C-alpha positions in Angstrom: 1.7 -48.6 45.4 2.8 -48.3 42.0 5.4 -51.0 40.9 7.6 -50.7 37.9 7.3 -53.5 35.4 10.5 -55.5 36.1 9.8 -55.7 39.7 6.2 -56.7 39.1 7.8 -59.3 36.8 9.9 -60.3 39.5 7.1 -60.3 42.0 5.2 -62.6 39.6 8.2 -65.1 39.6 8.4 -65.3 43.3 4.6 -66.2 43.4 4.9 -68.8 41.1 8.1 -70.1 42.9 6.2 -69.9 46.4 3.3 -71.9 45.0 6.0 -74.5 43.5 7.9 -74.7 46.6 4.6 -75.4 48.6 3.6 -77.9 46.3 6.9 -79.6 46.3 7.3 -79.4 50.0 3.8 -81.1 50.7 4.7 -83.7 48.1 8.2 -84.2 49.5 6.8 -84.4 53.2 4.2 -87.2 52.3 7.0 -89.5 51.4 9.7 -88.3 54.0 8.2 -90.8 56.6 5.5 -93.1 56.4 3.9 -92.5 59.7 3.5 -88.8 59.1 2.1 -85.9 56.4 2.4 -82.7 55.8 0.1 -81.6 58.5 1.7 -83.9 61.3 5.1 -82.9 60.2 4.3 -79.1 60.6 2.6 -79.5 64.1 5.4 -81.8 65.5 8.0 -79.5 63.8 6.7 -76.4 65.3 6.2 -78.5 69.1 9.9 -79.6 68.6 11.0 -75.9 68.0 8.5 -74.6 70.6 8.1 -77.1 73.5 4.8 -76.8 75.9 2.7 -74.9 73.7 -0.8 -75.3 74.4 -3.2 -76.3 71.4 -4.5 -72.7 71.0 -1.1 -71.3 70.7 -0.3 -73.8 68.4 -3.0 -73.4 66.2 -2.1 -69.6 66.1 1.6 -70.2 65.4 0.7 -72.3 62.5 -2.0 -70.2 61.2 -4.9 -73.1 61.5 -8.3 -72.8 63.1 -8.7 -74.4 66.7 -11.2 -77.1 65.5 -8.9 -78.1 62.7 -5.6 -78.2 65.2 -7.9 -79.9 67.9 -8.5 -82.5 65.2 -5.1 -83.0 64.1 -3.9 -83.1 67.5 -6.1 -85.7 68.7 -4.8 -88.0 65.6 -1.3 -87.3 66.8 -2.1 -88.4 70.5 -3.9 -91.4 69.4 -1.1 -92.6 67.3 1.4 -92.1 70.1 3.4 -88.9 68.9 1.9 -86.4 71.4 0.6 -86.1 75.0 -0.8 -83.5 76.9 0.3 -82.3 80.1 -0.8 -80.3 83.0 0.6 -76.8 82.5 2.2 -75.9 86.2 1.5 -72.3 85.5 -2.3 -72.8 84.1 -3.4 -75.6 86.2 -6.7 -75.9 83.7 -4.6 -76.0 80.7 -2.7 -78.5 79.0 0.7 -78.3 77.4 1.5 -80.2 74.2 4.7 -82.4 74.5 6.3 -84.7 71.6 6.9 -88.4 72.6 10.2 -90.1 72.0 8.5 -91.7 69.0 7.8 -88.4 67.5 11.3 -87.2 68.1 12.6 -90.2 66.3 10.2 -89.7 63.4 11.2 -86.0 63.3 14.6 -86.9 63.4 14.6 -89.4 60.2 12.0 -86.9 58.3 14.7 -84.1 58.8 17.5 -86.3 57.9 15.8 -87.3 54.7 14.8 -83.7 53.9 18.3 -82.5 54.4 19.6 -85.3 51.8 16.8 -84.3 49.2 17.8 -80.4 49.9 21.6 -81.3 49.7 21.2 -83.5 46.4 18.8 -80.9 44.8 21.6 -77.9 45.5 24.5 -80.1 45.0 25.6 -78.4 41.6 25.0 -74.9 43.2 28.1 -72.7 44.3 28.3 -72.4 48.0 27.8 -68.6 47.8 24.7 -69.3 45.7 23.4 -71.9 48.3 24.1 -69.3 51.3 22.3 -66.6 49.3 19.3 -68.6 48.8 19.3 -69.5 52.7 19.7 -65.9 53.6 17.1 -64.3 51.1 14.5 -67.2 52.1 15.2 -66.6 55.8 14.8 -62.9 55.3 11.5 -63.1 53.5 10.1 -65.3 56.2 11.4 -63.3 59.0 9.6 -60.3 57.2 6.5 -61.8 58.2 7.2 -62.1 62.1 6.2 -58.6 62.9 2.7 -58.4 61.6 
């Protein structure tokens, strides 16, 4: 697919921005809550948004291999942030459930992250913030069909 020079420059800028956002997000999530790191937050967040997932489904949703998911989930379970419950529809399967402590940590981390984003975008006009939210949502939604 041929891409004109201006579009190629924009794509280069997007790539640099995505890498920058990923680095910043990892760093910020490390400091959002003392009990969880980036991967922990990601798994807990996804489980909060999608209750009752099985470990294999969670691994697929967050695009990590099953063995990595298994290790991370075992760590969350040992720390009292996750429990596995029998799936009534599949008696041999276990659904993942957040504990109350995990919900509290997610709530605290979410509030901290919202404060940071609000501070970082404090000087932005409302229409810029809305455009950014709309475009980043549009970009991430484009992957949903793949």
